[in-house]
N, CA, C and O atoms as a Tripos MOL2 file, in Angstrom:
@<TRIPOS>MOLECULE
protein
  292   291    73     0     0
PROTEIN
NO_CHARGES

@<TRIPOS>ATOM
      1 N          71.0080   99.7740   75.6880 N.3       1 MET1
      2 CA         71.5030   99.6400   76.6010 C.3       1 MET1
      3 C          70.7720  101.0500   77.8440 C.2       1 MET1
      4 O          70.1910  102.0970   77.5550 O.2       1 MET1
      5 N          71.2030  100.3520   79.4810 N.am      2 ASN2
      6 CA         71.3050  101.0780   79.9470 C.3       2 ASN2
      7 C          71.9470  102.1500   80.4540 C.2       2 ASN2
      8 O          73.0820  102.4930   80.1200 O.2       2 ASN2
      9 N          71.0830  102.8390   81.4600 N.am      3 ASN3
     10 CA         71.6830  104.1690   81.8780 C.3       3 ASN3
     11 C          72.9780  104.0050   83.0800 C.2       3 ASN3
     12 O          73.5290  105.0170   83.5150 O.2       3 ASN3
     13 N          73.3490  102.7100   83.5130 N.am      4 GLU4
     14 CA         74.5790  102.4940   84.1870 C.3       4 GLU4
     15 C          76.0280  103.2400   83.8730 C.2       4 GLU4
     16 O          76.5310  103.3110   82.7520 O.2       4 GLU4
     17 N          76.4580  103.6520   84.7990 N.am      5 PHE5
     18 CA         77.7020  104.0950   84.4570 C.3       5 PHE5
     19 C          78.9460  103.3840   84.0870 C.2       5 PHE5
     20 O          79.5860  102.6920   84.8790 O.2       5 PHE5
     21 N          79.1980  103.5430   83.1000 N.am      6 ASP6
     22 CA         80.5790  102.6920   82.4760 C.3       6 ASP6
     23 C          82.0370  103.1880   83.0190 C.2       6 ASP6
     24 O          82.4710  104.3390   82.9770 O.2       6 ASP6
     25 N          82.6300  102.1180   83.4990 N.am      7 LEU7
     26 CA         83.6980  102.3510   84.4760 C.3       7 LEU7
     27 C          84.4530  102.7090   83.6440 C.2       7 LEU7
     28 O          85.2120  103.6680   83.7830 O.2       7 LEU7
     29 N          84.3740  101.9970   82.6380 N.am      8 PHE8
     30 CA         86.2360  102.1430   81.4100 C.3       8 PHE8
     31 C          86.4180  104.1180   81.6810 C.2       8 PHE8
     32 O          87.4300  104.8150   81.7550 O.2       8 PHE8
     33 N          84.8290  104.4970   81.7700 N.am      9 GLU9
     34 CA         85.3610  106.4580   81.8230 C.3       9 GLU9
     35 C          86.5090  106.7750   83.2100 C.2       9 GLU9
     36 O          87.5940  107.3420   83.3430 O.2       9 GLU9
     37 N          85.3510  105.9000   84.2610 N.am     10 ASP10
     38 CA         86.2940  106.2850   85.5840 C.3      10 ASP10
     39 C          87.6870  105.9340   85.6660 C.2      10 ASP10
     40 O          88.6790  106.5730   86.0190 O.2      10 ASP10
     41 N          87.4870  104.5730   85.1870 N.am     11 LEU11
     42 CA         88.7380  104.0470   85.2920 C.3      11 LEU11
     43 C          90.3740  104.7930   84.2690 C.2      11 LEU11
     44 O          91.5510  104.5180   84.5030 O.2      11 LEU11
     45 N          89.8150  105.7670   83.1520 N.am     12 ALA12
     46 CA         90.9360  105.9410   83.0240 C.3      12 ALA12
     47 C          91.5980  107.5500   83.0760 C.2      12 ALA12
     48 O          92.3960  108.2100   82.4090 O.2      12 ALA12
     49 N          90.6910  107.7500   84.3760 N.am     13 ASN13
     50 CA         90.6800  108.9260   85.3600 C.3      13 ASN13
     51 C          91.0620  109.0530   86.1700 C.2      13 ASN13
     52 O          91.7220  110.0650   86.4050 O.2      13 ASN13
     53 N          90.7970  107.7720   87.3610 N.am     14 ASN14
     54 CA         90.9310  107.6160   88.5230 C.3      14 ASN14
     55 C          91.5130  106.2130   88.5370 C.2      14 ASN14
     56 O          90.6400  105.4570   88.9640 O.2      14 ASN14
     57 N          92.9340  105.3710   88.1660 N.am     15 PRO15
     58 CA         93.0080  104.5970   87.8530 C.3      15 PRO15
     59 C          93.7280  103.9330   89.9660 C.2      15 PRO15
     60 O          94.1180  102.8880   90.4870 O.2      15 PRO15
     61 N          93.5500  105.0050   90.2730 N.am     16 SER16
     62 CA         94.2250  104.7580   91.8380 C.3      16 SER16
     63 C          92.8680  104.1590   92.5100 C.2      16 SER16
     64 O          93.0700  103.5060   93.5350 O.2      16 SER16
     65 N          91.5960  104.2760   92.1120 N.am     17 ASN17
     66 CA         90.1920  103.7590   92.4780 C.3      17 ASN17
     67 C          90.0720  102.5450   92.2330 C.2      17 ASN17
     68 O          88.9570  102.1220   92.5400 O.2      17 ASN17
     69 N          91.0740  101.4500   91.6070 N.am     18 TYR18
     70 CA         90.3790   99.8670   91.4620 C.3      18 TYR18
     71 C          91.6650   99.7530   91.2910 C.2      18 TYR18
     72 O          92.5620  100.5710   91.0870 O.2      18 TYR18
     73 N          91.6060   98.0040   91.4630 N.am     19 PRO19
     74 CA         92.3000   97.0330   91.8850 C.3      19 PRO19
     75 C          93.6840   97.5400   90.4430 C.2      19 PRO19
     76 O          93.5540   98.0140   89.3150 O.2      19 PRO19
     77 N          94.9500   97.1050   91.3040 N.am     20 ASN20
     78 CA         95.6930   97.2580   90.0280 C.3      20 ASN20
     79 C          95.6990   96.1660   89.1890 C.2      20 ASN20
     80 O          96.0370   96.4390   88.0370 O.2      20 ASN20
     81 N          95.3720   94.7740   89.4530 N.am     21 ASP21
     82 CA         95.5850   93.7740   88.5140 C.3      21 ASP21
     83 C          94.1040   94.6260   87.2670 C.2      21 ASP21
     84 O          94.2960   94.2790   86.1020 O.2      21 ASP21
     85 N          93.4230   95.1370   87.3610 N.am     22 LEU22
     86 CA         92.2080   95.9970   86.6280 C.3      22 LEU22
     87 C          92.6980   96.8390   85.6080 C.2      22 LEU22
     88 O          92.3040   97.0320   84.4580 O.2      22 LEU22
     89 N          93.9150   97.4410   86.4540 N.am     23 VAL23
     90 CA         94.3420   98.3290   85.4560 C.3      23 VAL23
     91 C          94.9010   97.8880   84.6440 C.2      23 VAL23
     92 O          94.6690   97.9060   83.4350 O.2      23 VAL23
     93 N          95.9320   97.3090   85.3640 N.am     24 LYS24
     94 CA         96.8250   96.4250   84.4000 C.3      24 LYS24
     95 C          95.9970   95.7510   82.7800 C.2      24 LYS24
     96 O          96.4200   95.8740   81.6300 O.2      24 LYS24
     97 N          95.1220   95.2670   83.1100 N.am     25 LEU25
     98 CA         94.0340   94.1330   82.5510 C.3      25 LEU25
     99 C          94.0510   95.2340   81.7180 C.2      25 LEU25
    100 O          95.0930   95.5670   81.1530 O.2      25 LEU25
    101 N          92.8070   95.9580   81.5520 N.am     26 ILE26
    102 CA         92.7590   97.8010   80.4280 C.3      26 ILE26
    103 C          94.0910   98.0550   79.6380 C.2      26 ILE26
    104 O          94.2600   97.8410   78.4370 O.2      26 ILE26
    105 N          94.6940   98.3810   80.2280 N.am     27 GLU27
    106 CA         96.2050   98.8130   79.7780 C.3      27 GLU27
    107 C          96.6240   97.5420   78.8770 C.2      27 GLU27
    108 O          96.7770   97.7180   77.6680 O.2      27 GLU27
    109 N          96.7640   96.5920   79.2970 N.am     28 ALA28
    110 CA         96.9660   95.4110   77.9410 C.3      28 ALA28
    111 C          96.2490   95.0090   76.6720 C.2      28 ALA28
    112 O          96.5120   94.3030   75.6980 O.2      28 ALA28
    113 N          94.8660   96.0190   77.2350 N.am     29 MET29
    114 CA         93.9600   95.2590   76.3910 C.3      29 MET29
    115 C          93.6790   97.1130   75.1930 C.2      29 MET29
    116 O          93.0000   97.2420   74.1740 O.2      29 MET29
    117 N          94.2350   97.8080   75.6810 N.am     30 GLU30
    118 CA         94.7070   99.0560   75.5250 C.3      30 GLU30
    119 C          95.6270   99.5090   74.3880 C.2      30 GLU30
    120 O          95.5680  100.4240   73.5680 O.2      30 GLU30
    121 N          96.9800   97.9860   74.7880 N.am     31 ASP31
    122 CA         97.9090   98.6370   74.0720 C.3      31 ASP31
    123 C          97.2160   97.7330   72.5930 C.2      31 ASP31
    124 O          97.0850   98.3130   71.5150 O.2      31 ASP31
    125 N          96.6810   95.6990   72.8700 N.am     32 ASP32
    126 CA         96.7500   95.8860   71.7010 C.3      32 ASP32
    127 C          95.9570   96.3860   70.5640 C.2      32 ASP32
    128 O          96.2320   96.4550   69.3660 O.2      32 ASP32
    129 N          94.3880   96.8830   71.5600 N.am     33 TYR33
    130 CA         93.9190   98.1110   70.4260 C.3      33 TYR33
    131 C          94.8520   98.8130   69.3360 C.2      33 TYR33
    132 O          94.9990   98.7880   68.1140 O.2      33 TYR33
    133 N          95.4170   99.4700   70.4790 N.am     34 ASN34
    134 CA         96.2320  100.5800   69.6430 C.3      34 ASN34
    135 C          97.3010   99.7980   68.7270 C.2      34 ASN34
    136 O          98.0820  100.4450   68.0300 O.2      34 ASN34
    137 N          97.3150   98.5890   68.7420 N.am     35 ASN35
    138 CA         98.6360   97.9550   68.1250 C.3      35 ASN35
    139 C          97.2850   97.8840   66.7770 C.2      35 ASN35
    140 O          97.5910   98.3920   65.6990 O.2      35 ASN35
    141 N          96.0490   97.3370   66.8990 N.am     36 ALA36
    142 CA         95.7960   97.1110   65.7840 C.3      36 ALA36
    143 C          96.0530   95.1990   65.4460 C.2      36 ALA36
    144 O          96.4310   94.5790   64.4520 O.2      36 ALA36
    145 N          95.5990   94.7630   66.9060 N.am     37 CYS37
    146 CA         96.1740   93.2930   67.0780 C.3      37 CYS37
    147 C          94.9230   92.7700   67.9260 C.2      37 CYS37
    148 O          95.0780   91.6360   68.3780 O.2      37 CYS37
    149 N          93.3700   93.5780   68.3020 N.am     38 LEU38
    150 CA         92.6490   92.9180   69.1220 C.3      38 LEU38
    151 C          91.4610   92.9770   68.2180 C.2      38 LEU38
    152 O          91.1810   93.9190   67.4770 O.2      38 LEU38
    153 N          90.6050   91.5460   68.4040 N.am     39 ASP39
    154 CA         89.2990   91.3050   67.7990 C.3      39 ASP39
    155 C          88.6260   90.3670   68.4880 C.2      39 ASP39
    156 O          89.1610   89.2720   68.6570 O.2      39 ASP39
    157 N          87.7070   90.5560   68.8580 N.am     40 TYR40
    158 CA         86.4540   90.1050   69.2340 C.3      40 TYR40
    159 C          86.1630   88.6750   69.9710 C.2      40 TYR40
    160 O          85.2210   88.3450   70.6920 O.2      40 TYR40
    161 N          87.2980   87.9510   69.5370 N.am     41 ILE41
    162 CA         88.0790   86.5710   70.7110 C.3      41 ILE41
    163 C          89.1190   86.9400   71.1930 C.2      41 ILE41
    164 O          89.5620   86.3980   72.2050 O.2      41 ILE41
    165 N          89.7710   87.9810   70.5590 N.am     42 ASP42
    166 CA         90.7030   88.0440   71.9630 C.3      42 ASP42
    167 C          89.8520   88.7850   73.1870 C.2      42 ASP42
    168 O          90.1760   88.6030   74.3610 O.2      42 ASP42
    169 N          88.4690   89.8400   72.7200 N.am     43 LEU43
    170 CA         88.1960   90.6260   73.9430 C.3      43 LEU43
    171 C          87.5930   89.2460   74.7660 C.2      43 LEU43
    172 O          87.6550   89.2890   75.9940 O.2      43 LEU43
    173 N          87.1120   88.2350   74.2340 N.am     44 ALA44
    174 CA         86.1870   86.7350   74.8820 C.3      44 ALA44
    175 C          87.0810   86.7330   76.3830 C.2      44 ALA44
    176 O          86.6560   86.5170   77.5180 O.2      44 ALA44
    177 N          88.5570   87.0780   75.8960 N.am     45 ASN45
    178 CA         89.5880   86.5830   76.3240 C.3      45 ASN45
    179 C          89.6410   87.2530   77.6720 C.2      45 ASN45
    180 O          89.6780   86.7170   78.7800 O.2      45 ASN45
    181 N          89.6360   88.7870   77.2930 N.am     46 TYR46
    182 CA         89.9210   89.3730   78.4970 C.3      46 TYR46
    183 C          88.4140   89.7870   79.3220 C.2      46 TYR46
    184 O          88.3140   90.3030   80.4350 O.2      46 TYR46
    185 N          87.4400   89.4270   78.4950 N.am     47 VAL47
    186 CA         86.5350   89.1810   79.7800 C.3      47 VAL47
    187 C          86.1640   88.1050   80.2870 C.2      47 VAL47
    188 O          85.0280   87.8390   80.6780 O.2      47 VAL47
    189 N          86.9610   87.5310   80.3040 N.am     48 GLU48
    190 CA         87.2960   85.6380   81.4730 C.3      48 GLU48
    191 C          88.3810   85.8540   82.3540 C.2      48 GLU48
    192 O          88.3740   85.2120   83.4040 O.2      48 GLU48
    193 N          89.9300   87.1530   81.9790 N.am     49 LYS49
    194 CA         90.3550   87.1900   82.9720 C.3      49 LYS49
    195 C          89.4340   88.4790   83.8820 C.2      49 LYS49
    196 O          89.2990   88.4910   85.1050 O.2      49 LYS49
    197 N          89.0080   89.2600   83.1450 N.am     50 ALA50
    198 CA         88.2390   90.4990   84.0070 C.3      50 ALA50
    199 C          87.2540   89.5750   85.3490 C.2      50 ALA50
    200 O          87.1880   89.5980   86.5780 O.2      50 ALA50
    201 N          86.7590   88.9940   84.4750 N.am     51 GLU51
    202 CA         85.4560   88.0520   85.5470 C.3      51 GLU51
    203 C          86.3280   87.7070   86.6550 C.2      51 GLU51
    204 O          85.8740   88.0760   87.7380 O.2      51 GLU51
    205 N          87.5050   87.0750   86.7090 N.am     52 ALA52
    206 CA         88.6180   86.2950   87.0400 C.3      52 ALA52
    207 C          88.8120   87.4430   88.9740 C.2      52 ALA52
    208 O          88.9690   87.0820   90.1400 O.2      52 ALA52
    209 N          88.6870   88.7000   88.3480 N.am     53 ILE53
    210 CA         89.2640   89.7870   89.6680 C.3      53 ILE53
    211 C          88.1180   90.6240   89.5940 C.2      53 ILE53
    212 O          88.2910   91.8310   89.7580 O.2      53 ILE53
    213 N          86.6000   90.0440   89.3030 N.am     54 GLY54
    214 CA         85.7140   90.4960   89.7630 C.3      54 GLY54
    215 C          84.6270   91.8380   89.1310 C.2      54 GLY54
    216 O          83.5910   92.4520   89.3870 O.2      54 GLY54
    217 N          85.6120   91.7430   88.2580 N.am     55 TYR55
    218 CA         85.1520   92.4780   86.9880 C.3      55 TYR55
    219 C          83.9730   92.0590   85.4970 C.2      55 TYR55
    220 O          83.8130   90.8520   85.3150 O.2      55 TYR55
    221 N          83.5110   92.6510   84.9000 N.am     56 THR56
    222 CA         83.4670   92.7180   83.5970 C.3      56 THR56
    223 C          82.6800   93.5790   82.2740 C.2      56 THR56
    224 O          81.9660   94.5810   82.3070 O.2      56 THR56
    225 N          83.0210   92.9550   81.4270 N.am     57 PHE57
    226 CA         81.7700   94.2270   80.1780 C.3      57 PHE57
    227 C          81.8080   93.2280   78.8210 C.2      57 PHE57
    228 O          82.2040   92.1290   78.4320 O.2      57 PHE57
    229 N          81.1600   94.3360   78.4340 N.am     58 ASP58
    230 CA         80.3280   93.6860   76.7140 C.3      58 ASP58
    231 C          81.1120   94.2160   76.0180 C.2      58 ASP58
    232 O          82.0480   94.9580   76.3190 O.2      58 ASP58
    233 N          80.5590   93.6460   74.4690 N.am     59 TYR59
    234 CA         82.0470   94.1490   73.2480 C.3      59 TYR59
    235 C          81.2960   93.4430   72.4600 C.2      59 TYR59
    236 O          80.6320   92.4570   72.7810 O.2      59 TYR59
    237 N          81.4310   94.1670   70.9110 N.am     60 GLY60
    238 CA         80.3170   93.8000   69.6000 C.3      60 GLY60
    239 C          81.4690   93.0240   68.8950 C.2      60 GLY60
    240 O          82.4690   92.7040   69.5370 O.2      60 GLY60
    241 N          81.3550   92.7760   67.8130 N.am     61 LEU61
    242 CA         82.1820   92.1590   67.0090 C.3      61 LEU61
    243 C          83.1640   93.1290   66.1670 C.2      61 LEU61
    244 O          83.9960   92.8250   65.3120 O.2      61 LEU61
    245 N          82.8670   94.1650   66.5910 N.am     62 ASP62
    246 CA         83.6920   95.3520   65.6600 C.3      62 ASP62
    247 C          84.4250   95.6520   67.1520 C.2      62 ASP62
    248 O          84.6100   96.8280   67.4640 O.2      62 ASP62
    249 N          84.7920   94.6940   67.9650 N.am     63 ALA63
    250 CA         85.8180   94.4550   68.8180 C.3      63 ALA63
    251 C          85.8380   96.0380   69.6560 C.2      63 ALA63
    252 O          86.9660   96.3390   70.0460 O.2      63 ALA63
    253 N          85.0780   96.7480   69.8730 N.am     64 GLU64
    254 CA         85.1150   98.0810   71.1320 C.3      64 GLU64
    255 C          83.9250   97.0090   72.1270 C.2      64 GLU64
    256 O          82.9560   96.2660   71.9720 O.2      64 GLU64
    257 N          85.1120   97.7570   73.5300 N.am     65 ALA65
    258 CA         84.7720   97.2110   74.1990 C.3      65 ALA65
    259 C          83.8940   98.0540   74.9920 C.2      65 ALA65
    260 O          84.0970   99.2070   74.6110 O.2      65 ALA65
    261 N          83.1220   98.0400   75.8010 N.am     66 PHE66
    262 CA         82.1650   98.8570   76.9340 C.3      66 PHE66
    263 C          81.0740   98.6210   77.7170 C.2      66 PHE66
    264 O          80.3890   97.8040   77.1020 O.2      66 PHE66
    265 N          80.6630   98.8440   78.5280 N.am     67 GLY67
    266 CA         80.0900   98.9150   80.1900 C.3      67 GLY67
    267 C          80.9830   97.7670   81.1730 C.2      67 GLY67
    268 O          80.5990   96.6960   81.6430 O.2      67 GLY67
    269 N          82.3410   98.4650   81.2740 N.am     68 LEU68
    270 CA         82.7910   97.3840   82.3070 C.3      68 LEU68
    271 C          82.2310   98.0900   83.9080 C.2      68 LEU68
    272 O          82.3870   99.2100   84.3940 O.2      68 LEU68
    273 N          81.6300   97.0260   84.3360 N.am     69 LYS69
    274 CA         81.1000   96.9510   85.4580 C.3      69 LYS69
    275 C          82.0920   95.8130   86.7340 C.2      69 LYS69
    276 O          83.0810   95.1150   86.5090 O.2      69 LYS69
    277 N          81.4790   95.9810   87.7800 N.am     70 LYS70
    278 CA         81.7340   95.2190   88.8960 C.3      70 LYS70
    279 C          80.6170   94.1800   88.9360 C.2      70 LYS70
    280 O          79.4280   94.2840   88.6350 O.2      70 LYS70
    281 N          81.2350   93.2880   89.3310 N.am     71 ILE71
    282 CA         80.0450   91.5780   89.1200 C.3      71 ILE71
    283 C          79.7370   92.2020   90.6780 C.2      71 ILE71
    284 O          80.5240   92.6890   91.4890 O.2      71 ILE71
    285 N          78.0140   91.9490   90.7730 N.am     72 VAL72
    286 CA         77.4160   92.0270   91.8330 C.3      72 VAL72
    287 C          76.7840   90.5560   91.6790 C.2      72 VAL72
    288 O          76.1160   89.9890   90.8140 O.2      72 VAL72
    289 N          77.4770   90.1040   93.3200 N.am     73 SER73
    290 CA         76.6960   88.6700   93.4820 C.3      73 SER73
    291 C          75.5090   88.7280   94.1910 C.2      73 SER73
    292 O          74.8460   87.7070   94.3690 O.2      73 SER73
@<TRIPOS>BOND
     1     1     2 1
     2     2     3 1
     3     3     4 2
     4     3     5 am
     5     5     6 1
     6     6     7 1
     7     7     8 2
     8     7     9 am
     9     9    10 1
    10    10    11 1
    11    11    12 2
    12    11    13 am
    13    13    14 1
    14    14    15 1
    15    15    16 2
    16    15    17 am
    17    17    18 1
    18    18    19 1
    19    19    20 2
    20    19    21 am
    21    21    22 1
    22    22    23 1
    23    23    24 2
    24    23    25 am
    25    25    26 1
    26    26    27 1
    27    27    28 2
    28    27    29 am
    29    29    30 1
    30    30    31 1
    31    31    32 2
    32    31    33 am
    33    33    34 1
    34    34    35 1
    35    35    36 2
    36    35    37 am
    37    37    38 1
    38    38    39 1
    39    39    40 2
    40    39    41 am
    41    41    42 1
    42    42    43 1
    43    43    44 2
    44    43    45 am
    45    45    46 1
    46    46    47 1
    47    47    48 2
    48    47    49 am
    49    49    50 1
    50    50    51 1
    51    51    52 2
    52    51    53 am
    53    53    54 1
    54    54    55 1
    55    55    56 2
    56    55    57 am
    57    57    58 1
    58    58    59 1
    59    59    60 2
    60    59    61 am
    61    61    62 1
    62    62    63 1
    63    63    64 2
    64    63    65 am
    65    65    66 1
    66    66    67 1
    67    67    68 2
    68    67    69 am
    69    69    70 1
    70    70    71 1
    71    71    72 2
    72    71    73 am
    73    73    74 1
    74    74    75 1
    75    75    76 2
    76    75    77 am
    77    77    78 1
    78    78    79 1
    79    79    80 2
    80    79    81 am
    81    81    82 1
    82    82    83 1
    83    83    84 2
    84    83    85 am
    85    85    86 1
    86    86    87 1
    87    87    88 2
    88    87    89 am
    89    89    90 1
    90    90    91 1
    91    91    92 2
    92    91    93 am
    93    93    94 1
    94    94    95 1
    95    95    96 2
    96    95    97 am
    97    97    98 1
    98    98    99 1
    99    99   100 2
   100    99   101 am
   101   101   102 1
   102   102   103 1
   103   103   104 2
   104   103   105 am
   105   105   106 1
   106   106   107 1
   107   107   108 2
   108   107   109 am
   109   109   110 1
   110   110   111 1
   111   111   112 2
   112   111   113 am
   113   113   114 1
   114   114   115 1
   115   115   116 2
   116   115   117 am
   117   117   118 1
   118   118   119 1
   119   119   120 2
   120   119   121 am
   121   121   122 1
   122   122   123 1
   123   123   124 2
   124   123   125 am
   125   125   126 1
   126   126   127 1
   127   127   128 2
   128   127   129 am
   129   129   130 1
   130   130   131 1
   131   131   132 2
   132   131   133 am
   133   133   134 1
   134   134   135 1
   135   135   136 2
   136   135   137 am
   137   137   138 1
   138   138   139 1
   139   139   140 2
   140   139   141 am
   141   141   142 1
   142   142   143 1
   143   143   144 2
   144   143   145 am
   145   145   146 1
   146   146   147 1
   147   147   148 2
   148   147   149 am
   149   149   150 1
   150   150   151 1
   151   151   152 2
   152   151   153 am
   153   153   154 1
   154   154   155 1
   155   155   156 2
   156   155   157 am
   157   157   158 1
   158   158   159 1
   159   159   160 2
   160   159   161 am
   161   161   162 1
   162   162   163 1
   163   163   164 2
   164   163   165 am
   165   165   166 1
   166   166   167 1
   167   167   168 2
   168   167   169 am
   169   169   170 1
   170   170   171 1
   171   171   172 2
   172   171   173 am
   173   173   174 1
   174   174   175 1
   175   175   176 2
   176   175   177 am
   177   177   178 1
   178   178   179 1
   179   179   180 2
   180   179   181 am
   181   181   182 1
   182   182   183 1
   183   183   184 2
   184   183   185 am
   185   185   186 1
   186   186   187 1
   187   187   188 2
   188   187   189 am
   189   189   190 1
   190   190   191 1
   191   191   192 2
   192   191   193 am
   193   193   194 1
   194   194   195 1
   195   195   196 2
   196   195   197 am
   197   197   198 1
   198   198   199 1
   199   199   200 2
   200   199   201 am
   201   201   202 1
   202   202   203 1
   203   203   204 2
   204   203   205 am
   205   205   206 1
   206   206   207 1
   207   207   208 2
   208   207   209 am
   209   209   210 1
   210   210   211 1
   211   211   212 2
   212   211   213 am
   213   213   214 1
   214   214   215 1
   215   215   216 2
   216   215   217 am
   217   217   218 1
   218   218   219 1
   219   219   220 2
   220   219   221 am
   221   221   222 1
   222   222   223 1
   223   223   224 2
   224   223   225 am
   225   225   226 1
   226   226   227 1
   227   227   228 2
   228   227   229 am
   229   229   230 1
   230   230   231 1
   231   231   232 2
   232   231   233 am
   233   233   234 1
   234   234   235 1
   235   235   236 2
   236   235   237 am
   237   237   238 1
   238   238   239 1
   239   239   240 2
   240   239   241 am
   241   241   242 1
   242   242   243 1
   243   243   244 2
   244   243   245 am
   245   245   246 1
   246   246   247 1
   247   247   248 2
   248   247   249 am
   249   249   250 1
   250   250   251 1
   251   251   252 2
   252   251   253 am
   253   253   254 1
   254   254   255 1
   255   255   256 2
   256   255   257 am
   257   257   258 1
   258   258   259 1
   259   259   260 2
   260   259   261 am
   261   261   262 1
   262   262   263 1
   263   263   264 2
   264   263   265 am
   265   265   266 1
   266   266   267 1
   267   267   268 2
   268   267   269 am
   269   269   270 1
   270   270   271 1
   271   271   272 2
   272   271   273 am
   273   273   274 1
   274   274   275 1
   275   275   276 2
   276   275   277 am
   277   277   278 1
   278   278   279 1
   279   279   280 2
   280   279   281 am
   281   281   282 1
   282   282   283 1
   283   283   284 2
   284   283   285 am
   285   285   286 1
   286   286   287 1
   287   287   288 2
   288   287   289 am
   289   289   290 1
   290   290   291 1
   291   291   292 2
@<TRIPOS>SUBSTRUCTURE
     1 MET1         2 RESIDUE 1 A MET
     2 ASN2         6 RESIDUE 1 A ASN
     3 ASN3        10 RESIDUE 1 A ASN
     4 GLU4        14 RESIDUE 1 A GLU
     5 PHE5        18 RESIDUE 1 A PHE
     6 ASP6        22 RESIDUE 1 A ASP
     7 LEU7        26 RESIDUE 1 A LEU
     8 PHE8        30 RESIDUE 1 A PHE
     9 GLU9        34 RESIDUE 1 A GLU
    10 ASP10       38 RESIDUE 1 A ASP
    11 LEU11       42 RESIDUE 1 A LEU
    12 ALA12       46 RESIDUE 1 A ALA
    13 ASN13       50 RESIDUE 1 A ASN
    14 ASN14       54 RESIDUE 1 A ASN
    15 PRO15       58 RESIDUE 1 A PRO
    16 SER16       62 RESIDUE 1 A SER
    17 ASN17       66 RESIDUE 1 A ASN
    18 TYR18       70 RESIDUE 1 A TYR
    19 PRO19       74 RESIDUE 1 A PRO
    20 ASN20       78 RESIDUE 1 A ASN
    21 ASP21       82 RESIDUE 1 A ASP
    22 LEU22       86 RESIDUE 1 A LEU
    23 VAL23       90 RESIDUE 1 A VAL
    24 LYS24       94 RESIDUE 1 A LYS
    25 LEU25       98 RESIDUE 1 A LEU
    26 ILE26      102 RESIDUE 1 A ILE
    27 GLU27      106 RESIDUE 1 A GLU
    28 ALA28      110 RESIDUE 1 A ALA
    29 MET29      114 RESIDUE 1 A MET
    30 GLU30      118 RESIDUE 1 A GLU
    31 ASP31      122 RESIDUE 1 A ASP
    32 ASP32      126 RESIDUE 1 A ASP
    33 TYR33      130 RESIDUE 1 A TYR
    34 ASN34      134 RESIDUE 1 A ASN
    35 ASN35      138 RESIDUE 1 A ASN
    36 ALA36      142 RESIDUE 1 A ALA
    37 CYS37      146 RESIDUE 1 A CYS
    38 LEU38      150 RESIDUE 1 A LEU
    39 ASP39      154 RESIDUE 1 A ASP
    40 TYR40      158 RESIDUE 1 A TYR
    41 ILE41      162 RESIDUE 1 A ILE
    42 ASP42      166 RESIDUE 1 A ASP
    43 LEU43      170 RESIDUE 1 A LEU
    44 ALA44      174 RESIDUE 1 A ALA
    45 ASN45      178 RESIDUE 1 A ASN
    46 TYR46      182 RESIDUE 1 A TYR
    47 VAL47      186 RESIDUE 1 A VAL
    48 GLU48      190 RESIDUE 1 A GLU
    49 LYS49      194 RESIDUE 1 A LYS
    50 ALA50      198 RESIDUE 1 A ALA
    51 GLU51      202 RESIDUE 1 A GLU
    52 ALA52      206 RESIDUE 1 A ALA
    53 ILE53      210 RESIDUE 1 A ILE
    54 GLY54      214 RESIDUE 1 A GLY
    55 TYR55      218 RESIDUE 1 A TYR
    56 THR56      222 RESIDUE 1 A THR
    57 PHE57      226 RESIDUE 1 A PHE
    58 ASP58      230 RESIDUE 1 A ASP
    59 TYR59      234 RESIDUE 1 A TYR
    60 GLY60      238 RESIDUE 1 A GLY
    61 LEU61      242 RESIDUE 1 A LEU
    62 ASP62      246 RESIDUE 1 A ASP
    63 ALA63      250 RESIDUE 1 A ALA
    64 GLU64      254 RESIDUE 1 A GLU
    65 ALA65      258 RESIDUE 1 A ALA
    66 PHE66      262 RESIDUE 1 A PHE
    67 GLY67      266 RESIDUE 1 A GLY
    68 LEU68      270 RESIDUE 1 A LEU
    69 LYS69      274 RESIDUE 1 A LYS
    70 LYS70      278 RESIDUE 1 A LYS
    71 ILE71      282 RESIDUE 1 A ILE
    72 VAL72      286 RESIDUE 1 A VAL
    73 SER73      290 RESIDUE 1 A SER
């Protein structure tokens, strides 16, 4: 993993700095995670939704998301 800043940390502390769609998406993902119903297949779907609004993140088979970042074109 590189030294790039993970926006998950900043988003939790400063949600007003991010698009409302992204905040809602991450909140829904966290709700699924807290309800123990999030797996890596679900995360693949969340990545697709995040990419549709210009962001992406990585995840492992353990269903741990990391590395939220803006897609640079």
